[in-house]
C-alpha positions in Angstrom: 21.7 23.8 -0.4 19.3 23.4 -3.3 15.6 24.4 -3.1 14.7 20.8 -2.9 17.1 20.1 0.0 15.7 23.2 1.8 12.2 21.9 1.4 13.1 18.4 2.6 14.9 19.9 5.6 11.9 22.0 6.6 9.7 18.9 6.1 11.9 16.9 8.5 11.7 19.7 11.1 7.9 19.7 10.9 7.7 15.9 11.2 10.0 16.1 14.3 7.9 18.8 15.8 4.7 16.8 15.2 6.3 13.7 16.7 7.3 15.6 19.8 3.8 16.9 20.5 2.5 15.6 23.8 -0.2 16.6 26.4 2.4 18.9 28.0 3.8 20.6 24.8 2.5 23.4 22.6 0.2 22.0 20.0 -0.6 18.9 22.1 -2.7 20.7 24.8 -6.2 22.0 24.6 -6.8 25.6 23.7 -6.5 28.0 26.7 -8.5 31.2 27.2 -6.5 32.8 30.0 -8.7 35.8 30.4 -6.4 38.8 30.8 -3.5 36.5 29.8 -4.8 36.0 26.3 -5.6 32.9 24.3 -3.2 30.1 23.5 -4.3 28.3 20.4 -2.7 24.8 20.6 -5.1 23.3 18.1 -4.4 26.1 15.5 -0.6 25.5 16.0 -0.9 21.8 15.4 -3.2 22.3 12.3 -0.8 24.9 10.9 2.0 22.3 11.0 -0.2 19.8 9.1 -1.1 22.5 6.6 2.5 23.4 6.0 3.5 19.8 5.7 0.8 19.4 3.0 2.1 22.4 1.1 5.7 21.2 1.4 4.8 17.8 0.0 3.3 19.5 -3.0 6.4 21.8 -3.5 8.7 18.8 -3.1 6.8 16.9 -5.8 7.2 19.9 -8.1 10.8 20.5 -7.3 11.6 16.8 -7.9 10.9 17.4 -11.6 8.6 15.9 -14.1 8.2 12.2 -14.3 7.8 10.3 -17.6 6.4 6.9 -17.6 6.7 5.0 -20.9 3.6 3.0 -21.9 4.0 -0.7 -22.9 4.0 -1.3 -26.6 4.5 2.4 -27.5 7.8 3.8 -28.6 9.3 6.4 -26.2 
């Protein structure tokens, strides 16, 4: 697989994970402070997925290569 294909595969996995979030799944629930059981940061998990998605979109744009748009009336 190329780098671009790997980035697109990871993006698809994140989008599927975000689509699967619900009130009973990790990332869809409120944060929990379980005392001696520790803290479960559902909000942080969800936000990290969105942050990674943002970074992947930037990397995919770069990996897709430069775009050249000819202007009307000017030679290419």
